[in-house]
N, C-alpha and C positions, 0 to 999 in steps of 0.2 A: 399510467404513470405520469406524474406531474412533470412539466417541461424542465424545471430546475434540476430535478433528479435525473431525468433522461439525458440532458446535455452533459452532466458530469459523468454519468455511466458511459455514455458514448465516448467521451474523451479518455476515460480510464481504460476502456477496452481498446481504443486506438493505440494508446501507449503500450499496452500489453502486446498487441499485435506487432508493433514496431520492435519491441524487445525480443519477442519470439522469432521474428524474421532475422534479426541480428544474430541470435543464437544459432539458428539454422544455417546461416551463412558462414559461421565461424568454422575454421578449418583446424579444429583441435579436439582432443579428447575432453568431453564435458566434465570429467572427474579429475582433471589435472589442471592445477592452477600454477601461476608463476610463484616464485619463491616468496613466501610470506603473505600470499594473497589467496582469496577464495577461487575455487573452480567455478565453471558455469553452473554446475549442479548445485553447489553451495549457494551461489547467488540466488538461484530460483528458490531454493529451500528457505533462504532468508526472507525473500519477498512473500512466499507462501505463509511463513510463520507470522510475519508482520500483519498481513491481511487477515489471517485467521484470528489473531489476537484482536484486531480492530473490530471485526464483525462480532466476535464473541463478547467483547466489552459492550458494544452497542446493544446487543440482544439482552444481555443481563441487565444493563442499566435501565433499559426501557421496559423491562418485564413487569415492573411495578406500576406501569401506566405513564404515558407521556405527560399528562397534566401535572404529575408530581415532580417532574424535572424542573430545574432552574432555567431561567431564560438567559441567553447570551447577552453580554454587554459589549460596549466598545472595546474594552480590554481583551475580550475573547477574540473579537474580529482582528485586533492588532496582533495578538499572539499567533493566530492562524496565518496571517499575512507574513509575519516574521519567520515562522518555521518553513513556509513554502519558499520564501526568498532565500533562506539559508540552503535549502535543498537545490535551488536553481544555481547556486554558486558552484565553482569548481573545487571547493573545499572538500576534503575527505573526512568523514566522521566515524567514530567507533559506534557500533550498533548499541542501542540501549541495553542495559543489563536485564531487562524484562524479556528480551528475546534470547532463545537458546542459540548456542554456537552451532552453525550448520554441520551436520554429521558427515556429509559427502558419501553417505551409504545408501542413498535412494537413487534409483535409475532416473535419469532426466525425463524420460517419457512418462514415468509414474508421477513425477512431480508436476509435470504439465497437466496430466489428467486430473490430479487433485486440485490444482489451481483452477482449471476449468469448472470443476464441480463447485468449488468455493465461490467462484464468480456467479454461478447460477443461484447459489444460496444467498449471496449478497443482493443480487437483483430481486429475488423474491422478497427479501426483508425490506429493502428501500422502496420498492414499488407500493408497499402498503402504508407508508408513512404519509400522514395527512399534512398538507402545506402549513397548517397552523402549528405544527410541531417542528418545523424546520429550524426554528430559533431556540430549540431546547438543547441544553448541554447533555450530550449522550456519550461522549468518548473522551478519555483522558490520554492525550499524547504525552509521552514522557518529558519532552523538552518544551512543549507549548502549553500544557495544562488542558483544561476542559474545552472541548470543541463541539460544535453542532454536527449533525449528519452531513450537511453541505460542506462544512469545513473538513470533516473526516474524508469525504470523497476527494476533495481537492488535495488534501495531504497525501492520500494513497497514490494519486496520480503524480504528484511532485516527487514522491519517494521513488516510484518506479522509474520516472524519467531521470532522476538523479543517478540511478545505477546503469543507465544506458552506456555512458563512456567506459564503464568497467568491463562491459562485454568486449569492447574493442581492445582494451588493455589485456584482458585474459587471452583473447584469441591472437594477440600479437599484431593487431591491425591499428594500433594507436601509436 
């Protein structure tokens, strides 16, 4: 696997581990949220849906061949940086309409198992991308527009870290 992909995957997995540790330390029912907020299970379900959609979009978009995809320009790099900066802020945002509302009907352990399997699928997909395709536009993020695979991995990490404070709020530790 190319070092640019490997470093982003390593960061993404480290953030997931941090989130899972925070959830494990939470002293609350994973299916009970505060008034008007998601539960821990709904939060994980949301992250799983987001990452499933991201991987699915990249697989479908690249299925016609990487060489057929458009190249990223400076505007795409700026959009990627902007969405990540937005996620780094303390602002709270409504989930994009393309994502389903979490059901809160799936056991937290089952969600984590599905998330682990999805990460294996993501790792398999990104490990086969050739470096000459890193600049190809392969994912449409609802607020940022088209992004490259490197942008997509950075977005996924920023999105996950954006939700870390929510774990503390849900569990009453914020």
